[in-house]
DSSP file (Angstrom, degrees, kcal/mol; ACC not computed):
  #  RESIDUE AA STRUCTURE BP1 BP2  ACC     N-H-->O    O-->H-N    N-H-->O    O-->H-N    TCO  KAPPA ALPHA  PHI   PSI    X-CA   Y-CA   Z-CA
    1    1 A M     >        0   0    0      0, 0.0     4,-2.4     0, 0.0     5,-0.1   0.000 360.0 360.0 360.0 -34.8   -9.2   -1.3    9.0
    2    2 A I  H  >  +     0   0    0      2,-0.2     4,-2.6     1,-0.2     5,-0.2   0.930 360.0  47.1 -60.3 -47.5  -11.6   -0.1    6.2
    3    3 A L  H  > S+     0   0    0      1,-0.2     4,-2.1     2,-0.2    -1,-0.2   0.873 112.5  50.4 -67.1 -35.7  -12.7    2.9    8.2
    4    4 A S  H  > S+     0   0    0      2,-0.2     4,-2.3     1,-0.2    -1,-0.2   0.931 112.8  46.4 -64.5 -47.7   -9.1    3.7    9.0
    5    5 A G  H  X S+     0   0    0     -4,-2.4     4,-1.6     1,-0.2    -2,-0.2   0.828 110.6  50.1 -69.2 -32.8   -8.1    3.5    5.4
    6    6 A A  H  X S+     0   0    0     -4,-2.6     4,-2.8     2,-0.2     5,-0.2   0.881 110.7  51.8 -72.0 -39.5  -10.9    5.5    4.2
    7    7 A Q  H  X S+     0   0    0     -4,-2.1     4,-3.2    -5,-0.2     5,-0.2   0.948 109.3  50.5 -60.3 -43.8  -10.1    8.2    6.8
    8    8 A S  H  X S+     0   0    0     -4,-2.3     4,-1.8     2,-0.2    -1,-0.2   0.810 109.4  49.5 -62.1 -33.7   -6.5    8.2    5.6
    9    9 A V  H  X S+     0   0    0     -4,-1.6     4,-2.8     2,-0.2     5,-0.2   0.976 113.7  45.8 -62.2 -57.0   -7.5    8.6    2.0
   10   10 A L  H  X S+     0   0    0     -4,-2.8     4,-1.8     1,-0.2    -2,-0.2   0.931 114.4  49.1 -53.3 -50.1   -9.9   11.6    2.9
   11   11 A A  H  X S+     0   0    0     -4,-3.2     4,-1.9    -5,-0.2    -1,-0.2   0.865 110.8  50.7 -63.7 -36.0   -7.1   13.2    5.2
   12   12 A G  H  X S+     0   0    0     -4,-1.8     4,-3.0    -5,-0.2     5,-0.2   0.943 110.0  48.2 -62.0 -49.4   -4.6   12.8    2.4
   13   13 A G  H  X S+     0   0    0     -4,-2.8     4,-1.6     1,-0.2    -2,-0.2   0.774 112.4  51.1 -55.0 -31.0   -6.9   14.4   -0.1
   14   14 A Y  H  X S+     0   0    0     -4,-1.8     4,-1.3    -5,-0.2    -1,-0.2   0.826 109.9  47.3 -80.7 -34.4   -7.5   17.2    2.3
   15   15 A M  H  X S+     0   0    0     -4,-1.9     4,-1.9    -5,-0.2    -2,-0.2   0.892 112.5  51.3 -78.8 -33.7   -3.9   17.8    3.0
   16   16 A I  H  X S+     0   0    0     -4,-3.0     4,-1.5     1,-0.2    -2,-0.2   0.937 111.0  47.2 -63.7 -43.5   -3.1   17.8   -0.9
   17   17 A S  H  X S+     0   0    0     -4,-1.6     4,-0.7    -5,-0.2    -1,-0.2   0.810 112.7  48.5 -75.9 -20.4   -5.8   20.3   -1.5
   18   18 A R  H  < S+     0   0    0     -4,-1.3    -1,-0.2     2,-0.2    -2,-0.2   0.767 109.4  52.8 -80.2 -26.3   -4.6   22.5    1.3
   19   19 A S  H  < S+     0   0    0     -4,-1.9    -2,-0.2     1,-0.2    -1,-0.2   0.772 102.7  58.9 -76.4 -28.7   -1.0   22.3    0.1
   20   20 A I  H  < S+     0   0    0     -4,-1.5    -1,-0.2    -5,-0.2    -2,-0.2   0.833 100.8  69.3 -64.2 -37.4   -2.1   23.4   -3.4
   21   21 A G  S  < S-     0   0    0     -4,-0.7    -3,-0.1     2,-0.2     3,-0.0   0.191 105.7 -93.7 -76.3-158.4   -3.6   26.7   -2.0
   22   22 A T  S    S+     0   0    0      1,-0.1     2,-0.6     2,-0.1    -1,-0.1   0.677 106.0  69.7 -95.3 -18.3   -1.5   29.5   -0.5
   23   23 A V  S    S-     0   0    0     -5,-0.2    -2,-0.2     3,-0.0    -1,-0.1  -0.883  77.0-138.2-112.1 124.6   -1.7   28.3    3.1
   24   24 A A        -     0   0    0     -2,-0.6    -5,-0.1     1,-0.1     2,-0.1  -0.336  35.4 -93.1 -66.7 151.0    0.2   25.1    4.2
   25   25 A P        -     0   0    0      0, 0.0     2,-0.2     0, 0.0    -1,-0.1  -0.423  46.2-156.7 -63.8 144.6   -1.6   22.7    6.5
   26   26 A T    >>  -     0   0    0     -3,-0.1     4,-1.3    -2,-0.1     3,-0.6  -0.470  35.8 -89.2-113.9-172.0   -0.9   23.3   10.1
   27   27 A I  H 3> S+     0   0    0      1,-0.2     4,-3.0     2,-0.2     3,-0.0   0.864 125.3  63.0 -68.2 -28.1   -1.0   21.1   13.3
   28   28 A L  H 34 S+     0   0    0      1,-0.2    -1,-0.2     2,-0.2     0, 0.0   0.797 103.8  47.7 -62.2 -31.8   -4.7   22.2   13.7
   29   29 A D  H <> S+     0   0    0     -3,-0.6     4,-0.5     2,-0.1    -1,-0.2   0.816 117.9  40.9 -75.5 -35.7   -5.5   20.5   10.4
   30   30 A V  H >X S+     0   0    0     -4,-1.3     4,-2.0     1,-0.2     3,-0.9   0.882  96.4  77.5 -88.8 -38.4   -3.7   17.3   11.4
   31   31 A A  H 3X S+     0   0    0     -4,-3.0     4,-2.3     1,-0.3     5,-0.2   0.848  94.8  49.3 -47.6 -43.8   -4.9   17.1   15.1
   32   32 A P  H 3> S+     0   0    0      0, 0.0     4,-2.5     0, 0.0    -1,-0.3   0.913 109.3  52.8 -69.7 -31.0   -8.4   15.8   14.3
   33   33 A Y  H <X S+     0   0    0     -3,-0.9     4,-1.7    -4,-0.5    -2,-0.2   0.925 111.6  47.1 -61.2 -47.0   -6.8   13.0   11.9
   34   34 A A  H  X S+     0   0    0     -4,-2.0     4,-2.6     2,-0.2    -1,-0.2   0.860 108.5  53.6 -64.5 -37.7   -4.7   12.0   14.7
   35   35 A G  H  X S+     0   0    0     -4,-2.3     4,-1.8    -5,-0.3    -2,-0.2   0.915 110.1  46.8 -62.8 -46.7   -7.5   12.0   17.3
   36   36 A F  H  X S+     0   0    0     -4,-2.5     4,-1.9     2,-0.2    -1,-0.2   0.877 110.2  55.7 -67.9 -34.0   -9.7    9.7   15.1
   37   37 A G  H  X S+     0   0    0     -4,-1.7     4,-1.9    -5,-0.2     3,-0.3   0.951 108.3  47.5 -53.5 -56.4   -6.6    7.6   14.6
   38   38 A A  H  X S+     0   0    0     -4,-2.6     4,-2.4     1,-0.2    -1,-0.2   0.813 109.1  53.4 -49.9 -41.2   -6.2    7.3   18.3
   39   39 A F  H  X S+     0   0    0     -4,-1.8     4,-2.3     2,-0.2    -1,-0.2   0.866 108.6  48.8 -66.5 -39.4   -9.8    6.4   18.8
   40   40 A Y  H  X S+     0   0    0     -4,-1.9     4,-1.4    -3,-0.3    -1,-0.2   0.816 110.7  51.9 -73.9 -31.8   -9.7    3.6   16.3
   41   41 A F  H  X S+     0   0    0     -4,-1.9     4,-2.1    -5,-0.2    -2,-0.2   0.929 112.4  45.2 -72.7 -40.4   -6.6    2.2   18.0
   42   42 A L  H  X S+     0   0    0     -4,-2.4     4,-2.6     2,-0.2     5,-0.2   0.914 110.3  52.0 -63.4 -44.3   -8.3    2.3   21.4
   43   43 A L  H  X S+     0   0    0     -4,-2.3     4,-1.4     1,-0.2    -1,-0.2   0.812 111.7  49.8 -63.7 -30.6  -11.5    0.7   20.1
   44   44 A S  H  X S+     0   0    0     -4,-1.4     4,-2.6     2,-0.2     5,-0.2   0.897 110.4  50.4 -73.3 -46.9   -9.2   -2.2   18.5
   45   45 A A  H  X S+     0   0    0     -4,-2.1     4,-2.7     1,-0.2     5,-0.2   0.954 112.1  45.1 -64.0 -44.4   -7.5   -2.6   21.8
   46   46 A I  H  X S+     0   0    0     -4,-2.6     4,-2.0     1,-0.2    -1,-0.2   0.878 112.4  51.5 -63.8 -37.6  -10.6   -2.9   23.7
   47   47 A W  H  X S+     0   0    0     -4,-1.4     4,-2.2    -5,-0.2    -2,-0.2   0.954 111.9  47.8 -62.3 -53.4  -12.1   -5.2   21.2
   48   48 A L  H  X S+     0   0    0     -4,-2.6     4,-2.8     1,-0.2     5,-0.2   0.917 111.8  48.3 -52.6 -52.1   -8.9   -7.5   21.4
   49   49 A V  H  X S+     0   0    0     -4,-2.7     4,-2.3    -5,-0.2    -1,-0.2   0.903 112.8  49.9 -65.2 -40.3   -8.9   -7.6   25.2
   50   50 A A  H  X S+     0   0    0     -4,-2.0     4,-2.1    -5,-0.2    -1,-0.2   0.850 111.7  46.9 -59.9 -38.0  -12.6   -8.5   25.2
   51   51 A R  H  X S+     0   0    0     -4,-2.2     4,-2.8     2,-0.2    -2,-0.2   0.891 111.9  49.6 -74.6 -40.5  -12.2  -11.2   22.8
   52   52 A A  H  X S+     0   0    0     -4,-2.8     4,-2.9     2,-0.2    -2,-0.2   0.897 111.5  51.1 -58.8 -43.5   -9.1  -12.7   24.6
   53   53 A H  H  X S+     0   0    0     -4,-2.3     4,-1.1    -5,-0.2    -2,-0.2   0.948 110.9  47.7 -69.1 -41.2  -11.1  -12.5   27.9
   54   54 A R  H >X S+     0   0    0     -4,-2.1     4,-0.9     2,-0.2     3,-0.5   0.934 111.5  50.3 -55.5 -47.0  -14.1  -14.4   26.3
   55   55 A S  H >< S+     0   0    0     -4,-2.8     3,-0.6     1,-0.2    -2,-0.2   0.913 108.7  52.5 -58.5 -42.4  -11.7  -17.0   24.8
   56   56 A A  H 3< S+     0   0    0     -4,-2.9    -1,-0.2     1,-0.2    -2,-0.2   0.779 107.6  51.2 -68.1 -19.9  -10.1  -17.6   28.2
   57   57 A R  H <<        0   0    0     -4,-1.1    -1,-0.2    -3,-0.5    -2,-0.2   0.651 360.0 360.0 -84.6 -17.5  -13.4  -18.2   29.9
   58   58 A A    <<        0   0    0     -4,-0.9    -1,-0.2    -3,-0.6    -2,-0.2   0.435 360.0 360.0 -88.6 360.0  -14.5  -20.8   27.3
């Protein structure tokens, strides 16, 4: 959650800095942010499934 929060802060700062300029952010600017968010979500899901599997065996 800390990594995700830090990523959100950095992405928000990047989006604000881009919007102050003459060119607005595009989908190409947002796509890496969404990709990393999906990676964190997948990592969390794998972690929870593995933890539940270990608890069920004990």
